[in-house]
C-alpha positions as CSV (number, residue, x, y, z in Angstrom):
1,X,-136.7,-147.0,90.3
2,X,-138.4,-143.7,89.5
3,X,-137.8,-140.7,91.8
4,X,-140.6,-139.0,93.6
5,X,-140.2,-136.1,91.3
6,X,-140.6,-138.2,88.2
7,X,-143.6,-140.1,89.7
8,X,-145.2,-136.7,90.4
9,X,-144.6,-135.6,86.9
10,X,-146.0,-138.8,85.4
11,X,-149.1,-138.4,87.6
12,X,-149.7,-134.9,86.2
13,X,-148.4,-135.4,82.6
14,X,-151.7,-135.9,80.8
15,X,-153.8,-133.3,82.5
16,X,-151.0,-130.7,82.2
17,X,-152.0,-130.3,78.6
18,X,-154.8,-128.1,79.9
19,X,-152.2,-125.5,80.8
20,X,-150.9,-125.5,77.3
21,X,-147.3,-125.7,78.3
22,X,-144.4,-125.3,77.5
23,X,-144.2,-121.7,76.3
24,X,-142.1,-120.2,73.7
25,X,-141.1,-116.7,72.7
26,X,-141.9,-115.7,69.1
27,X,-141.0,-112.1,68.3
28,X,-142.8,-109.9,70.8
29,X,-145.2,-112.5,71.9
30,X,-145.2,-115.4,74.5
31,X,-147.0,-118.3,72.9
32,X,-148.5,-121.4,74.6
33,X,-148.1,-124.9,73.1
34,X,-151.2,-124.3,70.9
35,X,-149.7,-121.2,69.4
36,X,-152.0,-118.9,71.2
37,X,-150.7,-115.7,72.9
38,X,-150.2,-115.8,76.6
39,X,-150.0,-112.8,78.9
40,X,-148.8,-113.0,82.4
41,X,-151.2,-111.2,84.9
42,X,-150.2,-112.3,88.4
43,X,-148.7,-111.7,91.8
44,X,-145.3,-112.1,93.5
45,X,-145.2,-114.7,96.2
46,X,-142.0,-114.1,98.2
47,X,-140.1,-117.0,99.6
48,X,-136.5,-115.7,99.7
49,X,-136.5,-114.6,103.4
50,X,-134.6,-116.2,106.2
51,X,-137.1,-119.0,106.6
52,X,-136.6,-120.0,103.0
53,X,-140.2,-121.1,102.4
54,X,-143.1,-119.3,100.7
55,X,-144.6,-116.7,103.0
56,X,-147.9,-116.8,104.7
57,X,-148.4,-120.6,105.2
58,X,-149.0,-120.0,108.9
59,X,-152.1,-117.9,108.2
60,X,-153.9,-119.7,105.3
61,X,-153.9,-122.9,103.3
62,X,-152.0,-122.6,100.0
63,X,-155.3,-123.6,98.3
64,X,-157.1,-120.6,99.7
65,X,-154.4,-118.1,98.9
66,X,-154.3,-119.3,95.2
67,X,-158.0,-119.3,95.1
68,X,-157.9,-115.6,95.9
69,X,-155.6,-114.9,93.1
70,X,-157.7,-117.1,90.6
71,X,-160.9,-115.2,91.8
72,X,-159.8,-111.9,90.1
73,X,-158.7,-113.6,87.0
74,X,-155.0,-113.8,87.6
75,X,-153.1,-116.6,85.8
76,X,-149.6,-116.6,87.4
77,X,-147.4,-116.2,90.4
78,X,-143.7,-115.3,90.6
79,X,-142.4,-117.5,93.3
80,X,-139.0,-116.4,94.8
81,X,-136.2,-118.4,96.3
82,X,-132.7,-117.8,97.7
83,X,-129.6,-119.6,96.4
84,X,-128.7,-120.3,100.0
85,X,-131.4,-122.9,100.1
86,X,-129.5,-125.0,97.5
87,X,-126.2,-124.2,99.1
88,X,-127.5,-125.9,102.2
89,X,-128.6,-128.9,100.3
90,X,-125.1,-129.4,98.8
91,X,-123.4,-128.8,102.1
92,X,-125.5,-131.1,104.1
93,X,-126.4,-133.7,101.5
94,X,-130.1,-133.2,102.1
95,X,-132.6,-130.3,102.4
96,X,-133.4,-128.8,105.9
97,X,-136.8,-129.4,107.3
98,X,-139.4,-126.6,107.5
99,X,-139.3,-126.8,111.3
100,X,-135.6,-126.6,111.6
101,X,-135.5,-123.7,109.1
102,X,-138.1,-121.8,111.0
103,X,-136.3,-122.4,114.3
104,X,-133.0,-121.2,112.7
105,X,-134.9,-118.0,111.5
106,X,-137.2,-117.2,114.4
107,X,-135.8,-119.0,117.4
108,X,-137.1,-122.2,119.1
109,X,-140.2,-120.9,120.7
110,X,-141.5,-118.7,117.8
111,X,-140.3,-121.1,115.1
112,X,-142.0,-124.0,116.7
113,X,-145.3,-122.0,117.2
114,X,-145.3,-120.8,113.5
115,X,-144.6,-124.4,112.3
116,X,-147.6,-125.6,114.2
117,X,-149.8,-123.0,112.6
118,X,-148.3,-123.9,109.2
119,X,-149.2,-127.6,109.6
120,X,-152.7,-126.7,111.0
121,X,-153.5,-124.8,107.8
122,X,-151.5,-127.1,105.4
123,X,-151.8,-130.6,107.0
124,X,-149.9,-132.3,104.2
125,X,-146.8,-130.7,105.6
126,X,-145.2,-132.6,108.6
127,X,-142.2,-132.5,110.8
128,X,-140.3,-134.5,108.1
129,X,-141.3,-132.0,105.3
130,X,-138.5,-130.0,103.8
131,X,-138.3,-126.5,102.5
132,X,-138.6,-127.8,98.9
133,X,-141.7,-129.7,100.0
134,X,-143.3,-126.3,100.8
135,X,-142.4,-125.0,97.4
136,X,-143.7,-128.2,95.8
137,X,-147.0,-127.7,97.6
138,X,-147.4,-124.2,96.2
139,X,-146.5,-125.4,92.7
140,X,-148.8,-128.5,92.8
141,X,-151.8,-126.4,94.0
142,X,-151.0,-123.8,91.3
143,X,-151.3,-126.5,88.7
144,X,-154.6,-127.7,90.1
145,X,-156.0,-124.2,89.9
146,X,-154.6,-123.5,86.4
147,X,-152.0,-120.9,87.7
148,X,-148.7,-120.6,86.0
149,X,-145.5,-120.4,88.0
150,X,-142.5,-118.2,87.3
151,X,-139.7,-119.4,89.6
152,X,-137.4,-116.4,90.4
153,X,-134.0,-116.4,92.0
154,X,-134.4,-113.4,94.2
155,X,-131.2,-113.3,96.2
156,X,-128.2,-115.5,97.3
157,X,-128.2,-115.2,101.0
158,X,-131.8,-115.4,102.4
159,X,-132.9,-112.0,103.5
160,X,-135.0,-109.0,102.6
161,X,-134.0,-107.6,99.3
162,X,-132.6,-105.2,98.0
163,X,-129.8,-102.7,98.7
164,X,-126.4,-101.9,97.5
165,X,-124.9,-102.9,100.9
166,X,-126.6,-106.2,101.4
167,X,-123.9,-108.3,99.9
168,X,-126.2,-109.7,97.2
169,X,-126.1,-106.8,94.7
170,X,-123.8,-107.9,91.9
171,X,-121.7,-110.9,90.7
172,X,-118.9,-111.5,93.2
173,X,-120.5,-109.5,96.0
174,X,-120.0,-110.7,99.5
175,X,-122.7,-113.4,99.3
176,X,-123.1,-113.5,95.5
177,X,-120.8,-116.5,94.7
178,X,-121.2,-116.7,91.0
179,X,-120.5,-120.5,90.8
180,X,-122.9,-121.3,93.5
181,X,-125.5,-119.0,91.8
182,X,-125.3,-120.9,88.5
183,X,-125.3,-124.3,90.4
184,X,-128.5,-123.2,92.3
185,X,-130.2,-122.1,89.2
186,X,-129.4,-125.5,87.6
187,X,-130.6,-127.4,90.6
188,X,-133.9,-125.5,90.9
189,X,-134.5,-125.6,87.1
190,X,-134.1,-129.4,87.1
191,X,-136.2,-129.9,90.2
192,X,-139.1,-127.7,89.0
193,X,-138.9,-129.2,85.5
194,X,-139.3,-132.7,86.9
195,X,-142.1,-132.0,89.3
196,X,-143.9,-128.8,88.6
197,X,-146.2,-129.0,85.6
198,X,-147.3,-125.5,86.3
199,X,-143.8,-124.1,85.7
200,X,-143.5,-121.8,82.6
201,X,-140.5,-119.7,83.4
202,X,-137.4,-119.1,85.5
203,X,-136.0,-115.7,86.4
204,X,-132.2,-115.7,86.6
205,X,-131.7,-113.0,89.2
206,X,-133.7,-110.2,90.8
207,X,-132.6,-106.6,90.7
208,X,-129.0,-106.5,89.8
209,X,-127.5,-103.4,91.1
210,X,-124.1,-101.6,91.7
211,X,-122.5,-103.0,94.9
212,X,-121.1,-100.7,97.6
213,X,-117.8,-102.4,97.2
214,X,-116.4,-102.9,93.8
215,X,-115.0,-106.2,92.7
216,X,-112.3,-106.0,89.9
217,X,-113.1,-109.5,88.7
218,X,-116.7,-108.5,88.0
219,X,-116.9,-104.8,87.1
220,X,-120.4,-103.3,87.2
221,X,-121.0,-103.0,83.4
222,X,-122.9,-104.6,80.6
223,X,-120.0,-106.8,79.5
224,X,-120.1,-108.5,82.9
225,X,-123.9,-108.8,82.7
226,X,-123.6,-110.3,79.2
227,X,-121.0,-112.8,80.2
228,X,-122.6,-114.0,83.3
229,X,-126.3,-113.8,82.4
230,X,-125.9,-115.7,79.1
231,X,-123.8,-118.4,80.6
232,X,-126.4,-118.8,83.4
233,X,-129.2,-118.9,80.7
234,X,-127.5,-121.6,78.8
235,X,-127.1,-123.8,81.9
236,X,-130.7,-123.2,82.9
237,X,-131.8,-124.2,79.4
238,X,-129.7,-127.4,79.6
239,X,-131.2,-128.3,82.9
240,X,-134.8,-127.5,81.8
241,X,-135.2,-126.9,78.0
242,X,-138.9,-126.3,78.3
243,X,-138.9,-123.2,80.6
244,X,-138.8,-119.6,79.5
245,X,-135.8,-117.7,80.8
246,X,-136.3,-114.2,82.1
247,X,-133.4,-111.8,81.7
248,X,-133.3,-108.9,84.2
249,X,-131.3,-105.6,83.8
250,X,-129.2,-103.2,85.7
251,X,-130.0,-100.5,88.2
252,X,-132.4,-102.6,90.2
253,X,-133.8,-104.0,86.9
254,X,-135.0,-100.7,85.7
255,X,-133.0,-100.8,82.4
256,X,-132.2,-103.2,79.7
257,X,-131.6,-100.4,77.2
258,X,-128.8,-101.8,75.1
259,X,-130.5,-105.2,74.5
260,X,-133.5,-104.2,72.2
261,X,-131.3,-102.1,70.1
262,X,-128.2,-104.3,70.0
263,X,-126.1,-101.4,71.2
264,X,-122.5,-101.8,72.1
265,X,-122.2,-103.5,75.5
266,X,-118.4,-102.6,75.7
267,X,-115.4,-103.5,73.6
268,X,-117.7,-104.0,70.6
269,X,-119.8,-106.9,72.0
270,X,-123.5,-106.8,71.4
271,X,-126.6,-108.8,72.3
272,X,-127.7,-110.7,69.2
273,X,-130.9,-112.8,69.9
274,X,-130.5,-114.9,66.8
275,X,-127.2,-116.2,68.0
276,X,-128.7,-118.2,70.9
277,X,-129.8,-121.8,70.2
278,X,-132.6,-121.2,72.8
279,X,-133.6,-117.8,71.4
280,X,-137.3,-118.9,71.5
281,X,-137.0,-119.2,75.3
282,X,-135.6,-115.7,76.1
283,X,-137.8,-113.0,77.7
284,X,-136.9,-109.6,79.1
285,X,-138.2,-108.5,82.5
286,X,-138.2,-105.0,84.1
287,X,-139.3,-103.4,87.4
288,X,-140.8,-100.0,88.0
289,X,-141.4,-98.3,91.4
290,X,-141.9,-94.6,90.2
291,X,-144.6,-94.2,92.8
292,X,-144.0,-90.5,93.3
293,X,-144.3,-89.6,89.6
294,X,-146.7,-86.8,88.8
295,X,-146.8,-87.5,85.0
296,X,-147.7,-90.7,83.3
297,X,-145.4,-89.9,80.3
298,X,-142.4,-89.9,82.7
299,X,-143.2,-93.4,83.6
300,X,-144.1,-94.8,80.2
301,X,-141.2,-93.1,78.5
302,X,-138.7,-94.6,81.0
303,X,-140.2,-98.0,80.6
304,X,-140.2,-97.8,76.8
305,X,-136.6,-96.6,76.6
306,X,-135.5,-99.0,79.3
307,X,-136.6,-102.1,77.5
308,X,-140.2,-102.1,76.5
309,X,-139.2,-101.0,73.1
310,X,-138.3,-104.6,72.4
311,X,-142.0,-105.1,71.9
312,X,-141.9,-102.6,69.0
313,X,-141.3,-104.5,65.8
314,X,-142.0,-101.4,63.8
315,X,-139.1,-99.5,65.3
316,X,-136.2,-99.7,62.9
317,X,-133.8,-99.2,65.8
318,X,-135.0,-102.4,67.5
319,X,-133.0,-105.4,66.2
320,X,-133.9,-107.8,69.1
321,X,-137.7,-108.0,69.1
322,X,-138.6,-109.9,72.4
323,X,-141.4,-110.3,74.9
324,X,-141.1,-108.0,77.9
325,X,-142.8,-108.6,81.3
326,X,-143.1,-106.1,84.2
327,X,-142.3,-108.6,86.8
328,X,-142.4,-106.1,89.7
329,X,-144.4,-102.9,90.4
330,X,-146.5,-102.1,93.4
331,X,-147.8,-99.5,95.8
332,X,-149.4,-99.0,99.3
333,X,-152.7,-100.7,99.5
334,X,-154.3,-97.8,101.3
335,X,-157.6,-96.0,100.4
336,X,-156.2,-93.6,97.7
337,X,-152.9,-94.7,96.3
338,X,-154.4,-97.0,93.7
339,X,-156.2,-94.1,92.2
340,X,-153.0,-92.0,91.8
341,X,-150.8,-91.2,88.8
342,X,-148.5,-94.2,89.2
343,X,-151.1,-97.0,89.7
344,X,-153.5,-95.5,87.2
345,X,-150.7,-95.0,84.6
346,X,-149.5,-98.6,84.7
347,X,-153.0,-100.0,85.0
348,X,-153.7,-98.6,81.6
349,X,-150.3,-98.5,79.7
350,X,-149.1,-102.1,80.4
351,X,-152.4,-103.7,79.0
352,X,-152.2,-101.3,76.0
353,X,-148.8,-102.7,75.2
354,X,-150.2,-106.2,75.5
355,X,-147.4,-106.9,77.9
356,X,-147.4,-109.2,80.9
357,X,-147.1,-108.0,84.5
358,X,-146.8,-109.4,88.0
359,X,-147.6,-107.2,90.9
360,X,-145.6,-106.9,94.1
361,X,-146.9,-108.3,96.4
362,X,-149.4,-110.8,97.7
363,X,-147.7,-110.9,101.1
364,X,-149.8,-109.5,103.9
365,X,-147.0,-110.3,106.3
366,X,-143.6,-112.0,106.5
367,X,-142.2,-114.7,108.9
368,X,-139.2,-112.3,109.3
369,X,-138.3,-109.2,107.4
370,X,-135.4,-106.9,108.3
371,X,-135.2,-108.3,111.8
372,X,-138.9,-108.0,112.6
373,X,-140.9,-111.2,113.1
374,X,-144.5,-111.4,111.7
375,X,-143.9,-108.0,110.0
376,X,-146.9,-106.4,108.3
377,X,-146.6,-105.3,104.7
378,X,-148.8,-102.3,103.8
379,X,-148.1,-103.0,100.1
380,X,-149.4,-106.6,100.3
381,X,-152.7,-107.0,98.4
382,X,-153.7,-109.5,101.2
383,X,-154.2,-108.4,104.7
384,X,-151.9,-109.3,107.6
385,X,-153.5,-112.7,108.1
386,X,-153.8,-113.6,104.4
387,X,-157.6,-114.0,104.9
388,X,-158.9,-111.1,102.8
389,X,-157.9,-108.3,100.5
390,X,-156.2,-105.5,102.3
391,X,-158.2,-102.9,100.2
392,X,-161.1,-104.5,98.4
393,X,-161.9,-101.4,96.5
394,X,-158.3,-101.3,95.1
395,X,-158.7,-104.9,94.0
396,X,-162.2,-104.7,92.5
397,X,-161.9,-101.3,90.8
398,X,-158.2,-101.4,90.2
399,X,-156.2,-104.6,89.9
400,X,-159.1,-106.6,88.7
401,X,-159.7,-104.1,86.0
402,X,-156.0,-104.4,84.9
403,X,-156.4,-108.2,84.8
404,X,-159.4,-108.0,82.6
405,X,-157.7,-105.6,80.2
406,X,-154.6,-107.9,80.0
407,X,-156.1,-111.3,79.6
């Protein structure tokens, strides 16, 4: 008997050709199944908070949120999840319902009220629906609207990310159980591979960073990064051989500097792209939040030397030519910041590199963030109620311009 996931896949299998998946990496380019170049131009959709479901479902139907993304030409979302979600499934033998997860995060009264709002706007979700059902809903609607999904492991213990003291910073940190992390990646890679025809990529880990408390078993260095990330990549590829695999770097994913050049990672080890059986699935990802920069060259120089030089096939020092995607950058959605040095610089430089990007963030508000329920996010490109753009001018004359220049 076929599983629900396989039935869903078979129902979508033929039309999914319109998304031209799966993708592959070829030199500096991401190519679709027709061999055409694809450039990510999208928005982050957080789901790694304590509720462990995609944000905003209590304010708007998934369909309308994705329609907004599509209306300005965006072609992708980066959908985040916590490893704790999968840990719970293994511990209990089944996934937790959305209602119970909300009650656990928000309390009985508020959790029940938010759940009622979610099901009002998204009636396909019921009291029996699980957290994965919510993710499946976002992925299915993404497929219907022709929007690609990059599934990102944002954190281990569900919470707001990121700091050096949150217990999620580095392999072996308080909540960063390495075995559970790899198990969770495998589980989600298999689940999404079976039932999400819009899936194109999986990000292994968000913003690795030096932990406040060192762990002798996992020293904070490139050797540890290489050992753990490449093993995780191999396991994800085995669980889902079709998905691209995004490799993030150190220092909050602001640097992958030894990777493009094949520099010594420690004790003589190096990153050699050609040594991987799944080399055509590996992509580099970087983040940038130099929002106070006063000189565009400071931003672009850091990005180039931090890993974007992997795009430069003409640079003799680059031995691993690979695609690079800026999977996080963002700024306050007020009246003026979008015209400042930081936003203007990235708006022009990233498309000039013919590189993909995913802005942080679509979230106008959060179920729970840093202890505050229904917290407003002034960086969210949507307003608090997810009903309109927070700053229409910044979208029309800023973000939309960047999309057009990219795709």
